[in-house]
C-alpha positions as CSV (number, residue, x, y, z in Angstrom):
1,X,-6.7,46.2,1.2
2,X,-7.6,48.3,-1.6
3,X,-6.4,47.9,-4.9
4,X,-4.2,50.8,-7.3
5,X,-6.8,49.9,-10.1
6,X,-9.0,52.5,-12.3
7,X,-12.1,50.4,-12.9
8,X,-13.8,51.1,-16.4
9,X,-16.6,50.5,-18.4
10,X,-17.4,50.0,-22.0
11,X,-19.3,52.4,-24.0
12,X,-20.8,52.4,-27.2
13,X,-20.0,50.8,-30.5
14,X,-18.6,47.4,-27.9
15,X,-21.8,45.4,-27.9
16,X,-22.0,42.2,-30.0
17,X,-24.6,39.8,-30.5
18,X,-24.3,37.0,-27.7
19,X,-22.3,39.1,-25.0
20,X,-23.1,37.6,-21.5
21,X,-24.9,34.7,-22.4
22,X,-21.8,32.8,-21.6
23,X,-22.3,34.4,-17.8
24,X,-25.7,34.0,-17.7
25,X,-25.4,30.1,-18.6
26,X,-22.8,30.2,-16.2
27,X,-23.5,32.4,-12.9
28,X,-27.0,32.9,-11.6
29,X,-25.7,36.5,-10.4
30,X,-25.1,37.4,-14.1
31,X,-28.1,36.0,-14.9
32,X,-29.9,37.8,-12.4
33,X,-29.2,41.1,-14.1
34,X,-30.2,40.3,-17.1
35,X,-33.3,39.1,-16.0
36,X,-34.2,42.1,-14.2
37,X,-33.7,44.2,-17.4
38,X,-35.4,41.9,-19.3
39,X,-38.1,42.0,-16.7
40,X,-37.9,46.6,-17.6
41,X,-37.8,46.4,-21.0
42,X,-39.2,43.4,-22.0
43,X,-38.2,39.9,-24.0
44,X,-37.3,41.7,-27.0
45,X,-34.3,43.2,-25.3
46,X,-33.0,40.0,-24.5
47,X,-33.4,38.6,-28.2
48,X,-31.8,41.4,-29.5
49,X,-28.1,41.4,-27.2
50,X,-28.3,37.5,-27.0
51,X,-29.7,36.7,-31.3
52,X,-29.0,40.0,-32.7
53,X,-29.0,40.6,-35.9
54,X,-26.1,43.5,-35.5
55,X,-28.3,45.8,-36.3
56,X,-31.1,45.6,-34.2
57,X,-28.4,45.8,-30.6
58,X,-26.7,48.8,-32.4
59,X,-29.7,50.5,-32.4
60,X,-29.5,53.1,-28.7
61,X,-32.8,52.0,-27.0
62,X,-31.3,48.0,-27.0
63,X,-27.5,49.1,-27.3
64,X,-27.0,51.6,-24.2
65,X,-28.9,49.5,-21.3
66,X,-27.3,46.1,-23.0
67,X,-24.0,47.5,-22.5
68,X,-24.7,48.9,-18.9
69,X,-26.6,45.1,-18.3
70,X,-23.5,44.1,-19.5
71,X,-21.1,45.6,-17.8
72,X,-22.8,45.6,-14.3
73,X,-23.4,42.2,-14.6
74,X,-19.5,41.7,-14.8
75,X,-18.5,44.1,-12.0
76,X,-21.0,42.0,-9.9
77,X,-19.0,38.4,-10.7
78,X,-16.2,40.7,-10.0
79,X,-16.9,41.0,-6.7
80,X,-18.5,38.3,-5.8
81,X,-15.5,36.2,-6.9
82,X,-12.7,38.2,-5.7
83,X,-13.8,40.5,-2.5
84,X,-10.3,40.8,-1.4
85,X,-9.6,43.3,-4.0
86,X,-11.2,46.4,-2.1
87,X,-11.8,49.3,-3.7
88,X,-10.3,51.3,-6.8
89,X,-8.4,54.0,-6.7
90,X,-11.1,55.6,-9.2
91,X,-13.9,54.6,-11.9
92,X,-15.2,55.9,-14.9
93,X,-17.0,55.0,-18.2
94,X,-17.0,56.0,-21.8
95,X,-20.1,58.0,-22.3
96,X,-22.9,55.6,-21.1
97,X,-20.0,54.0,-19.5
98,X,-20.3,55.7,-16.7
99,X,-23.8,54.8,-15.3
100,X,-22.1,51.4,-14.8
101,X,-19.3,54.0,-13.1
102,X,-21.7,54.8,-10.6
103,X,-23.2,51.9,-10.0
104,X,-19.7,50.1,-9.2
105,X,-19.1,53.3,-7.1
106,X,-22.2,52.7,-5.0
107,X,-23.8,56.1,-6.0
108,X,-26.7,54.2,-8.3
109,X,-28.3,51.1,-7.7
110,X,-29.1,48.7,-10.4
111,X,-32.4,49.7,-11.6
112,X,-31.5,53.8,-11.5
113,X,-29.3,53.1,-13.9
114,X,-31.6,51.2,-16.2
115,X,-34.8,53.0,-16.0
116,X,-32.4,56.4,-16.5
117,X,-30.7,54.8,-19.8
118,X,-34.0,54.3,-21.0
119,X,-34.8,57.5,-21.1
120,X,-31.2,59.0,-22.0
121,X,-31.8,56.7,-25.4
122,X,-35.3,57.6,-26.1
123,X,-33.8,61.4,-26.1
124,X,-31.2,61.1,-27.9
125,X,-32.6,58.8,-30.8
126,X,-35.0,61.5,-31.0
127,X,-32.4,64.0,-31.5
128,X,-31.0,62.0,-33.9
129,X,-34.1,61.6,-35.5
130,X,-34.5,65.9,-35.3
131,X,-30.9,67.1,-35.8
132,X,-29.5,64.1,-38.2
133,X,-26.0,64.4,-38.3
134,X,-22.1,61.7,-37.9
135,X,-19.0,61.8,-36.5
136,X,-15.5,61.2,-37.6
137,X,-12.2,59.8,-35.8
138,X,-9.1,61.9,-36.6
139,X,-5.5,59.9,-35.8
140,X,-2.7,61.4,-35.4
141,X,-2.9,64.5,-36.1
142,X,-2.6,67.6,-33.6
143,X,-5.2,68.8,-31.1
144,X,-5.5,72.8,-31.9
145,X,-5.7,71.6,-35.1
146,X,-9.0,69.4,-34.9
147,X,-10.3,72.3,-32.5
148,X,-9.7,75.5,-35.3
149,X,-11.3,73.2,-38.1
150,X,-14.0,71.9,-35.3
151,X,-14.8,75.6,-35.0
152,X,-14.7,77.0,-38.1
153,X,-17.2,74.4,-39.3
154,X,-19.2,74.4,-36.7
155,X,-19.0,71.2,-35.2
156,X,-17.5,69.7,-32.2
157,X,-15.2,67.3,-30.6
158,X,-17.5,64.7,-29.0
159,X,-14.1,62.6,-27.8
160,X,-10.5,63.1,-26.9
161,X,-10.1,59.4,-26.3
162,X,-6.1,59.0,-26.8
163,X,-3.1,60.5,-27.8
164,X,-3.7,60.9,-31.7
165,X,-7.6,59.7,-31.6
166,X,-10.0,62.6,-31.5
167,X,-13.6,61.9,-32.6
168,X,-15.6,65.0,-34.0
169,X,-19.3,65.2,-34.7
170,X,-21.6,67.4,-36.0
171,X,-24.3,68.0,-39.2
172,X,-23.1,66.2,-42.1
173,X,-22.5,68.5,-44.5
174,X,-20.8,70.5,-42.0
175,X,-18.5,67.9,-40.8
176,X,-17.8,67.0,-44.5
177,X,-16.5,70.4,-44.4
178,X,-14.1,70.0,-41.0
179,X,-13.3,66.9,-42.8
180,X,-12.1,69.4,-46.1
181,X,-10.3,71.7,-43.8
182,X,-8.2,68.7,-42.1
183,X,-7.9,67.1,-44.9
184,X,-6.4,70.6,-46.7
185,X,-4.1,71.0,-43.8
186,X,-2.1,67.7,-43.8
187,X,-4.3,65.9,-41.5
188,X,-4.7,61.9,-43.8
189,X,-6.0,59.6,-41.5
190,X,-9.6,60.7,-40.8
191,X,-12.4,57.6,-40.5
192,X,-16.2,58.5,-40.6
193,X,-17.5,56.4,-38.1
194,X,-21.0,54.1,-38.8
195,X,-23.6,55.8,-36.3
196,X,-27.0,56.8,-35.5
197,X,-26.4,60.8,-35.3
198,X,-23.8,63.3,-33.6
199,X,-23.5,62.1,-30.0
200,X,-21.5,64.1,-28.1
201,X,-22.2,67.5,-30.2
202,X,-24.6,70.8,-30.0
203,X,-26.5,68.6,-32.2
204,X,-27.5,66.8,-28.8
205,X,-27.9,69.8,-26.7
206,X,-32.0,69.2,-26.9
207,X,-31.6,65.4,-26.1
208,X,-30.5,66.8,-22.3
209,X,-32.8,68.8,-22.2
210,X,-35.3,66.4,-22.4
211,X,-33.7,64.1,-20.5
212,X,-33.1,66.1,-17.5
213,X,-36.7,65.6,-15.4
214,X,-35.8,62.0,-15.1
215,X,-32.3,62.6,-13.2
216,X,-33.8,65.2,-11.3
217,X,-36.3,62.0,-10.2
218,X,-34.2,59.4,-9.5
219,X,-32.2,58.1,-6.5
220,X,-28.7,59.0,-6.5
221,X,-26.1,59.1,-3.7
222,X,-22.2,60.4,-3.2
223,X,-20.3,58.0,-4.7
224,X,-18.2,55.3,-2.5
225,X,-14.8,56.3,-4.2
226,X,-13.8,58.9,-7.1
227,X,-15.8,59.2,-10.2
228,X,-14.2,60.7,-12.9
229,X,-17.1,62.4,-15.4
230,X,-16.8,62.8,-19.4
231,X,-17.8,66.5,-18.9
232,X,-14.6,67.3,-16.6
233,X,-12.7,64.4,-15.7
234,X,-13.3,65.1,-12.5
235,X,-15.2,63.7,-9.7
236,X,-18.6,65.9,-8.9
237,X,-18.9,67.4,-5.3
238,X,-22.2,66.3,-4.5
239,X,-25.3,65.0,-6.1
240,X,-26.5,67.9,-7.7
241,X,-23.4,68.1,-9.4
242,X,-23.2,64.3,-10.8
243,X,-27.0,65.3,-11.8
244,X,-25.6,68.5,-14.4
245,X,-22.8,66.6,-15.2
246,X,-24.7,63.9,-16.4
247,X,-27.1,66.2,-17.9
248,X,-24.4,68.2,-20.4
249,X,-22.1,64.7,-20.6
250,X,-24.8,64.2,-23.5
251,X,-23.7,66.6,-25.7
252,X,-20.5,67.4,-24.5
253,X,-16.9,66.6,-25.5
254,X,-15.8,63.1,-23.3
255,X,-12.7,64.1,-22.0
256,X,-11.1,60.6,-21.8
257,X,-7.0,60.6,-22.0
258,X,-7.7,63.1,-19.4
259,X,-9.4,60.9,-16.8
260,X,-6.6,58.1,-17.8
261,X,-4.1,60.4,-17.0
262,X,-6.0,61.4,-13.8
263,X,-6.0,58.0,-12.7
264,X,-2.8,57.0,-13.0
265,X,-1.7,60.2,-10.9
266,X,-3.7,59.2,-8.3
267,X,-1.9,55.6,-7.9
268,X,-3.7,53.6,-10.6
269,X,-0.9,51.2,-11.4
270,X,-3.9,48.6,-13.4
271,X,-6.9,49.5,-15.5
272,X,-9.3,46.6,-15.2
273,X,-12.0,47.2,-18.1
274,X,-15.5,45.6,-17.4
275,X,-17.9,45.0,-20.5
276,X,-18.2,44.1,-23.6
277,X,-15.2,44.5,-26.0
278,X,-11.3,45.9,-25.3
279,X,-11.3,49.1,-26.3
280,X,-11.1,51.0,-23.6
281,X,-8.0,49.1,-22.1
282,X,-6.6,49.2,-26.1
283,X,-7.0,53.1,-25.2
284,X,-5.3,52.7,-22.3
285,X,-2.1,50.8,-23.5
286,X,-1.2,54.2,-26.0
287,X,-1.9,56.4,-23.7
288,X,-0.4,55.2,-20.3
289,X,1.9,51.7,-21.5
290,X,3.0,51.3,-18.2
291,X,-0.1,50.6,-16.8
292,X,-1.1,46.4,-16.5
293,X,-4.3,46.3,-18.6
294,X,-7.4,43.5,-17.5
295,X,-10.5,42.9,-19.3
296,X,-13.1,41.3,-18.1
297,X,-16.0,40.2,-20.0
298,X,-16.3,36.3,-20.5
299,X,-16.3,33.4,-18.0
300,X,-13.2,32.7,-19.5
301,X,-11.8,35.8,-18.3
302,X,-13.5,35.6,-15.1
303,X,-11.8,32.3,-14.6
304,X,-8.5,33.2,-15.0
305,X,-8.0,36.6,-13.6
306,X,-5.8,36.5,-10.9
307,X,-5.1,38.9,-8.0
308,X,-1.4,38.1,-8.2
309,X,-1.2,39.5,-11.3
310,X,-2.6,43.4,-10.6
311,X,0.7,45.1,-10.2
312,X,0.8,46.3,-6.0
């Protein structure tokens, strides 16, 4: 029987050196996933994931495929250990996590997602060099106030993460001006993020265009369950639309809070986060505290998970 669960998949920033090593040591299924990634990306990839340093793993070319590989490996273990779980109400992933969500929903195979993320990461790294920028997290501020400041400064809202947490993104000078505007309007909690560029902003538009040919060539199917895309917080109606939304996602706003609320409206009572960290369950806790939350990212978490703990 299908569970009343929303499957979510980690995004960039959740990575840490050593992630997945315990899974590979304990479970052949996980080791096969990491070995397959290394076969495509090289031994340097596994060294960055398992040994770091953190600065190397943070590089987009390692970070994006690493989080995807880790997330897919954990999901495979979940399916293997708990076949009775059935399907979820829906799936979604934060930014690059959308590819793991599509994998979990049967829309792409593992290798397709890995190859797409390699191309996506390369296009985004090029854009970061050509169009430098940054990001900042704005806390406990009215969304309308944030959008007005972004419009005036000429930057963009990158993420609508949860009530009271919105991320803004753009050129360094314009980002600084937006922060000044927000402070002048009474917003006091603003944290500049240590990131490689202005992700999910107009500065990434060229990255999306350069990535589009890879999407056009990729084998993509309609998912078996709804996948809420970052750009619309809704499922796509066709494979062509999936390709379009994956391109637009690179420079568009991530509507994460809306995706959470939509899943709950469709009957989700639980959230399971697959992949490193617990950022997404934290956002769910702030958005819909009545949901039951689970993180699967280590051998211990897999061993301790019990289907009986899910709300039904």
